[in-house]
C-alpha positions as CSV (number, residue, x, y, z in Angstrom):
1,M,-4.4,203.5,-28.2
2,S,-5.6,201.4,-25.3
3,T,-3.3,199.2,-23.3
4,T,-3.8,195.8,-21.6
5,I,-3.6,195.3,-17.9
6,T,-0.3,193.5,-18.5
7,Q,1.1,196.4,-20.4
8,D,0.0,198.8,-17.6
9,R,1.8,196.6,-15.1
10,H,5.0,196.6,-17.2
11,R,4.8,200.4,-17.5
12,E,4.3,200.8,-13.7
13,V,7.4,198.6,-13.1
14,V,9.5,200.7,-15.5
15,D,8.2,204.0,-14.0
16,A,9.1,202.7,-10.5
17,L,12.6,201.8,-11.6
18,V,13.1,205.3,-13.1
19,G,11.7,206.8,-9.9
20,L,14.3,204.9,-7.8
21,A,17.0,206.8,-9.9
22,P,19.4,203.8,-10.0
23,D,22.9,204.5,-11.2
24,G,22.8,201.4,-13.4
25,V,20.4,198.7,-14.5
26,A,21.9,195.3,-15.6
27,Y,19.6,192.9,-17.4
28,V,19.9,189.3,-18.7
29,P,18.2,189.2,-22.1
30,S,14.9,187.3,-22.0
31,A,11.8,187.3,-24.2
32,S,9.7,186.7,-21.1
33,I,10.7,190.0,-19.4
34,A,11.4,191.9,-22.6
35,P,8.7,194.5,-22.1
36,I,10.4,195.7,-18.9
37,I,13.9,195.5,-20.4
38,N,12.7,197.5,-23.4
39,G,11.0,200.0,-21.2
40,A,14.3,200.5,-19.3
41,L,16.2,200.9,-22.6
42,E,13.6,203.5,-23.8
43,A,14.0,205.3,-20.5
44,Q,17.8,205.4,-21.0
45,E,17.3,206.7,-24.5
46,K,15.1,209.5,-23.1
47,G,17.7,210.3,-20.4
48,D,15.6,209.0,-17.5
49,L,18.0,206.2,-16.7
50,P,21.8,206.8,-16.9
51,L,23.0,203.3,-17.8
52,V,21.1,200.2,-18.9
53,Y,23.2,197.3,-20.1
54,A,23.0,193.6,-21.0
55,V,25.0,190.9,-19.2
56,S,25.4,187.3,-20.3
57,R,24.6,185.6,-16.9
58,E,22.9,186.4,-13.7
59,E,26.0,186.0,-11.5
60,E,27.7,188.5,-13.7
61,A,24.9,191.0,-13.0
62,V,25.2,190.4,-9.3
63,G,29.0,191.0,-9.4
64,L,28.6,194.2,-11.4
65,V,25.7,195.7,-9.5
66,S,27.1,194.6,-6.1
67,A,30.1,196.9,-6.8
68,Y,27.8,200.0,-7.0
69,P,27.5,200.5,-3.2
70,F,31.3,200.7,-2.9
71,A,31.0,203.9,-4.9
72,D,28.0,205.1,-3.0
73,K,25.7,204.2,-5.9
74,F,22.7,201.9,-6.3
75,G,21.9,199.4,-9.0
76,V,19.1,197.2,-10.3
77,I,19.0,193.8,-12.0
78,I,16.3,192.6,-14.3
79,M,16.1,188.9,-14.9
80,Q,14.0,185.7,-14.8
81,D,13.6,183.7,-11.6
82,N,15.2,180.6,-13.0
83,G,18.4,182.6,-13.1
84,F,18.7,182.5,-9.4
85,G,20.2,179.1,-9.8
86,N,23.1,180.8,-11.4
87,A,23.1,183.9,-9.1
88,L,22.7,182.4,-5.7
89,T,26.4,181.9,-4.8
90,A,27.2,185.5,-5.9
91,L,24.3,186.8,-4.0
92,T,25.1,185.1,-0.8
93,T,28.9,185.4,-0.8
94,M,28.9,189.0,-2.0
95,A,25.7,191.0,-1.7
96,V,24.3,189.4,1.5
97,S,27.6,188.9,3.2
98,Y,28.8,192.5,2.6
99,H,25.4,194.1,3.2
100,L,25.2,195.5,-0.3
101,P,21.8,197.1,-1.3
102,L,20.6,196.2,-4.7
103,L,17.2,195.5,-6.2
104,I,16.3,192.5,-8.4
105,V,13.1,192.5,-10.4
106,A,12.4,189.1,-11.9
107,N,9.6,187.5,-13.7
108,T,8.5,184.1,-12.4
109,R,8.4,181.0,-14.5
110,G,6.9,177.6,-13.8
111,G,3.4,178.8,-12.8
112,L,0.1,179.0,-14.6
113,G,0.5,179.3,-18.3
114,E,4.1,178.0,-18.3
115,Y,4.9,176.2,-21.6
116,N,8.3,174.8,-20.6
117,S,7.7,171.8,-18.3
118,M,11.4,171.7,-17.3
119,I,11.4,175.1,-15.7
120,H,9.4,174.1,-12.7
121,S,12.2,172.3,-11.0
122,I,14.1,175.6,-10.4
123,S,11.4,178.2,-10.4
124,E,9.0,176.7,-7.8
125,P,11.5,176.7,-5.0
126,V,13.0,180.2,-5.7
127,P,11.1,182.1,-3.1
128,E,12.1,179.6,-0.4
129,L,15.8,179.5,-1.6
130,L,16.0,183.3,-1.4
131,R,14.3,183.6,2.0
132,S,16.5,180.9,3.4
133,S,19.5,182.9,2.2
134,N,18.3,185.9,4.1
135,I,17.1,187.8,0.9
136,P,13.7,189.4,1.3
137,V,11.2,188.5,-1.4
138,F,8.1,190.4,-2.4
139,R,5.6,189.1,-5.0
140,V,3.0,190.6,-7.4
141,D,0.7,188.8,-9.8
142,R,-2.6,189.0,-11.6
143,R,-4.4,189.6,-8.3
144,N,-2.6,192.9,-7.9
145,P,-3.7,196.0,-9.9
146,A,-1.0,197.7,-12.0
147,E,-0.3,200.4,-9.5
148,D,0.5,197.8,-6.9
149,W,3.3,196.5,-9.2
150,G,4.9,199.9,-9.3
151,A,4.4,200.6,-5.6
152,T,5.9,197.2,-4.7
153,V,9.0,197.8,-6.9
154,K,9.5,201.3,-5.5
155,E,9.2,200.2,-1.9
156,A,11.4,197.1,-2.4
157,G,14.1,199.4,-3.9
158,N,13.8,201.7,-0.9
159,H,13.9,198.7,1.5
160,A,17.1,197.5,-0.2
161,K,18.7,201.0,0.4
162,M,17.4,201.3,3.9
163,T,18.4,197.8,5.1
164,F,21.7,197.5,3.1
165,R,20.9,194.2,1.5
166,P,19.6,192.7,-1.8
167,V,15.8,192.6,-2.2
168,V,13.9,190.7,-4.8
169,V,10.5,191.4,-6.4
170,L,9.0,188.4,-8.2
171,M,6.4,189.2,-10.8
172,E,4.1,186.6,-12.2
173,F,3.0,187.9,-15.7
174,Y,0.4,185.2,-16.4
175,D,-3.1,186.6,-16.3
176,H,-6.1,184.6,-17.7
177,K,-7.9,187.9,-18.4
178,D,-5.2,189.0,-20.8
179,A,-4.5,186.9,-23.8
180,K,-1.2,188.7,-24.3
181,A,0.1,187.9,-20.8
182,K,2.4,184.9,-20.7
183,A,4.6,183.1,-18.2
C-alpha cells in the first residue's frame, strides 16, 4: 500500500520520537495532529515507547513533562500551536526558568488551508512569542521532504537535552500537493 507524502512525514516524526527514547510522551488530544498521536500510541503498544498519555490541557503537559528531568528523565509533548496560549506561563516559569529539557512537537494552525478563521489570532504570533520567551523554535512544512521532518525532530530533541531547555518543532501539515493534508 502506498502512502502520501503527508503520511510519510507523520511516520518520520513518530520514528524520530521513538529514536529519542523519551521516558514519556504527553499529548493533548486533537484531530489535527492525530496521526502523530496515534503513531506514538502504536509505538507504545509495540513496546517502542514506554509511556504515552493524554492530558486535558497544555499547561498540564508542561507541568508533568517538566518534572522528568528532576528524575534524570526526558519527556516529549505533542500538541497544537494554538495551545501555547495556555502553556506559556508554565513554560516560562517552570521549564525555561529551571533549565528543564523537553521537546514539544506541535502542528501549526492558521496558515494555508486553515478552515477556522478565529485560530489566526493566536497561531500566527506563536513563533515570535516562543522566541521572545527564550524558547528555540524550528519549523518544517511542505517545502521539506519527509526525512527532514524526522531529522528536525531528532535534532531538536538532542538540542533540548544538550542545552537544558525546552525546544519546539512547529510542523505545518498543509500541502497543496496532498489532498489528505490539512491545517
